[in-house]
NUMIVEX-731568 format. One record per residue (C-alpha): x, y, z; residue in three letters. Coordinates in steps of 0.02 Angstrom, whole numbers. Layout:
SITE   east  north     up code
SITE      X      Y      Z  ALA
...
***
This chain:
SITE   east  north     up code
SITE      0      0      0  MET
SITE     82    161    -60  ALA
SITE    -12    278     56  SER
SITE    -68    264    235  THR
SITE   -215    384    208  THR
SITE   -373    351    107  LEU
SITE   -494    488     53  VAL
SITE   -669    430      3  ILE
SITE   -811    518    -88  GLN
SITE   -976    457   -156  SER
SITE  -1123    517   -261  HIS
SITE  -1251    450   -382  LYS
SITE  -1191    438   -560  ASN
SITE  -1213    537   -670  PRO
SITE  -1196    690   -562  LEU
SITE  -1358    790   -546  PRO
SITE  -1266    958   -550  PHE
SITE  -1116    996   -659  GLN
SITE  -1042   1111   -526  TRP
SITE  -1014    959   -414  LEU
SITE   -871    911   -529  ARG
SITE   -771   1061   -470  ALA
SITE   -798   1007   -289  CYS
SITE   -747    827   -323  LEU
SITE   -595    883   -421  ASP
SITE   -540    997   -279  SER
SITE   -542    854   -154  VAL
SITE   -456    731   -271  GLU
SITE   -322    860   -313  SER
SITE   -293    894   -128  TRP
SITE   -280    707    -93  ALA
SITE   -159    674   -236  ARG
SITE    -52    824   -187  HIS
SITE    -34    752    -13  ASN
SITE      1    578    -84  GLN
SITE   -159    509    -10  PHE
SITE   -254    370    -96  ASP
SITE   -417    433   -170  TYR
SITE   -573    329   -199  ARG
SITE   -737    384   -278  PHE
SITE   -881    262   -266  ILE
SITE  -1057    274   -331  THR
SITE  -1203    280   -211  ASP
SITE  -1253    105   -269  ASP
SITE  -1088     39   -203  VAL
SITE  -1108    141    -44  LEU
SITE  -1283     73    -11  PHE
SITE  -1223   -105    -44  ALA
SITE  -1122    -92    116  SER
SITE  -1279    -71    221  LEU
SITE  -1378   -207    313  PRO
SITE  -1527   -258    206  VAL
SITE  -1655   -227    344  ASP
SITE  -1595    -49    372  LEU
SITE  -1579    -10    188  LEU
SITE  -1762    -54    166  GLY
SITE  -1807     58    311  LYS
SITE  -1715    203    230  MET
SITE  -1778    171     53  GLU
SITE  -1862    342     42  ASP
SITE  -1729    434    141  GLN
SITE  -1567    415     46  LYS
SITE  -1483    554    144  VAL
SITE  -1494    447    301  ILE
SITE  -1433    295    205  ALA
SITE  -1283    397    145  THR
SITE  -1245    452    323  ASP
SITE  -1237    271    379  LEU
SITE  -1149    211    222  GLY
SITE  -1003    330    246  ARG
SITE   -972    256    418  LEU
SITE   -971     81    345  ARG
SITE   -845    122    208  VAL
SITE   -734    218    329  LEU
SITE   -731     68    445  LEU
SITE   -689    -42    295  ALA
SITE   -546     75    250  GLY
SITE   -469     54    422  LEU
SITE   -493   -134    409  MET
SITE   -398   -129    243  GLU
SITE   -250    -66    342  GLY
SITE   -253    121    310  TYR
SITE   -191    221    459  GLN
SITE   -308    367    420  THR
SITE   -473    375    326  VAL
SITE   -559    535    270  VAL
SITE   -734    567    204  TRP
SITE   -785    722    107  CYS
SITE   -959    747     36  ASP
SITE   -972    769   -152  ALA
SITE  -1021    951   -127  ASP
SITE   -871    987    -15  PHE
SITE   -750   1111    -94  LEU
SITE   -570   1129    -37  ILE
SITE   -520   1304    -91  PHE
SITE   -361   1331     14  HIS
SITE   -279   1159     -6  PRO
SITE   -112   1210     68  ASP
SITE   -199   1259    230  ASN
SITE   -314   1108    235  PHE
SITE   -201   1001    345  VAL
SITE   -268    850    438  LEU
SITE   -259    870    627  PRO
SITE   -154    758    739  GLU
SITE   -305    700    838  SER
SITE   -371    521    828  ASP
SITE   -526    583    738  TYR
SITE   -609    746    687  ALA
SITE   -778    812    632  LEU
SITE   -819    964    526  GLY
SITE   -875   1131    595  ARG
SITE  -1046   1200    551  GLU
SITE  -1087   1384    576  VAL
SITE  -1260   1392    499  TRP
SITE  -1335   1562    464  VAL
SITE  -1518   1583    421  GLN
SITE  -1668   1693    455  HIS
SITE  -1775   1642    604  ASN
SITE  -1965   1647    609  GLU
SITE  -1958   1834    642  HIS
SITE  -1847   1867    491  GLY
SITE  -1694   1901    598  LYS
SITE  -1527   1825    552  LEU
SITE  -1466   1696    677  LYS
SITE  -1313   1584    681  SER
SITE  -1308   1408    748  TYR
SITE  -1141   1328    791  THR
SITE  -1139   1139    772  LYS
SITE  -1033   1000    698  VAL
SITE  -1062    911    533  HIS
SITE  -1017    750    444  ASN
SITE   -980    822    271  ALA
SITE   -799    803    326  PHE
SITE   -745    659    438  LEU
SITE   -574    592    484  MET
SITE   -531    437    584  PHE
SITE   -364    357    625  ARG
SITE   -320    181    679  GLN
SITE   -352    158    864  GLY
SITE   -487    290    880  ASN
SITE   -632    237    992  HIS
SITE   -766    349    918  PHE
SITE   -804    277    746  LEU
SITE   -860    106    809  ASP
SITE   -967    187    942  PHE
SITE  -1043    312    821  TYR
SITE  -1083    180    689  ALA
SITE  -1157     61    818  ASP
SITE  -1261    200    896  THR
SITE  -1325    257    726  ALA
SITE  -1379     80    677  GLU
SITE  -1460     49    846  ARG
SITE  -1560    212    836  LEU
SITE  -1617    170    660  LEU
SITE  -1678     -1    716  ARG
SITE  -1766     69    868  LEU
SITE  -1853    208    772  ASN
SITE  -2032    168    722  GLN
SITE  -2088    337    655  GLY
SITE  -2029    467    534  SER
SITE  -1848    522    539  MET
SITE  -1776    695    503  PRO
SITE  -1646    698    364  ALA
SITE  -1505    736    487  GLN
SITE  -1560    601    610  PHE
SITE  -1395    505    621  ILE
SITE  -1290    642    539  GLY
SITE  -1268    818    610  PRO
SITE  -1409    799    738  LYS
SITE  -1334    645    820  LEU
SITE  -1155    707    802  LEU
SITE  -1197    876    878  THR
SITE  -1287    793   1024  ALA
SITE  -1135    683   1056  LEU
SITE  -1016    829   1034  HIS
SITE  -1112    933   1161  ASN
SITE  -1080    796   1290  ILE
SITE   -905    731   1251  VAL
SITE   -826    879   1156  VAL
SITE   -765    790   1000  CYS
SITE   -609    851    908  PRO
SITE   -661    969    768  VAL
SITE   -567   1020    611  MET
SITE   -621   1201    626  GLU
SITE   -571   1250    448  ASN
SITE   -683   1115    372  ALA
SITE   -840   1221    365  GLY
SITE  -1013   1231    291  MET
SITE  -1097   1376    199  LEU
SITE  -1283   1410    205  SER
SITE  -1375   1485     55  PRO
SITE  -1391   1658    134  VAL
SITE  -1203   1665    163  VAL
SITE  -1164   1613    -15  MET
SITE  -1285   1741    -86  ARG
SITE  -1196   1876     14  ASP
SITE  -1029   1808    -45  LEU
SITE  -1080   1844   -225  LEU
SITE  -1081   2030   -183  SER
SITE   -945   2016    -50  ASN
SITE  -1058   2106     72  SER
SITE  -1211   2078    180  GLY
SITE  -1260   2042    359  ASP
SITE  -1261   1853    337  ALA
SITE  -1082   1852    275  LEU
SITE  -1027   1967    418  VAL
SITE  -1115   1857    546  LEU
SITE  -1035   1699    475  PHE
SITE   -862   1775    482  ARG
SITE   -888   1838    659  ASN
SITE   -954   1672    724  LYS
SITE   -828   1559    636  SER
SITE   -688   1504    756  PRO
SITE   -559   1514    615  VAL
SITE   -552   1562    432  ARG
SITE   -612   1408    339  ILE
SITE   -512   1325    199  ASP
SITE   -645   1204    137  GLY
SITE   -834   1198    147  ALA
SITE   -989   1099    110  ASN
SITE  -1093   1197    -17  LEU
SITE  -1265   1129     29  SER
SITE  -1310   1044   -136  ALA
SITE  -1484   1001    -73  SER
SITE  -1520   1189    -61  LEU
SITE  -1428   1243   -219  SER
SITE  -1585   1317   -298  ASP
SITE  -1585   1449   -159  GLU
SITE  -1409   1509   -195  ILE
SITE  -1410   1584   -368  GLY
SITE  -1250   1572   -471  ASP
SITE  -1160   1434   -376  ILE
SITE  -1028   1420   -512  ASP
SITE   -979   1600   -472  GLN
SITE   -978   1558   -286  VAL
SITE   -855   1417   -322  ILE
SITE   -745   1530   -430  ASP
SITE   -741   1662   -291  MET
SITE   -699   1534   -157  LEU
SITE   -559   1459   -262  LEU
SITE   -491   1633   -297  ALA
SITE   -496   1712   -126  SER
SITE   -591   1605      0  GLY
SITE   -716   1682    119  ILE
***
């Protein structure tokens, strides 16, 4: 094995949005530059790693299936013998690759500073963690626990499930108790922040910058909400040129 680090991404094929190619290319380029092994798999392959009973339960909620599938393939990567495994969502863009350096911790989650309007139309920020970026090293004790907890909750659940049930919601709940290591520069951008970025001004952009612990060097671009953003290709060009 040439590399001790494996970077994994997944999406359905063909890609539903052409702009996702720029995101995928940014992660692959970062991985190759650091001499990491890079692996892109289709969602069909990702879902094939899931227990049949759970896959049936998540048939109409592919986001939840993807959240569990990434844990399965990351565990498999460690079982292959890689010392470090990394997951990046297909809509995760690394725009400052030289600064996007994996932490020394045994594992790390991404940082979410989500800015949106509340029910009164006022901008609010919510600081959480996310699973659009995940890193785990050999010997960490969190991945097995997280994967087991996610599967157990899915089996116990008898009603409807929110899309982030075993993703950011579960991770943030765990983080609030045990204070997980976070890669602070692996961020997430909400539609209102990206719209402000297009004009390089606006209260949402200012709030995001003020609430972010560090200047981010990569970010999830919220593909599921892309119709709210506007010219996302221009957002990508601006991030690659000067960041946020």
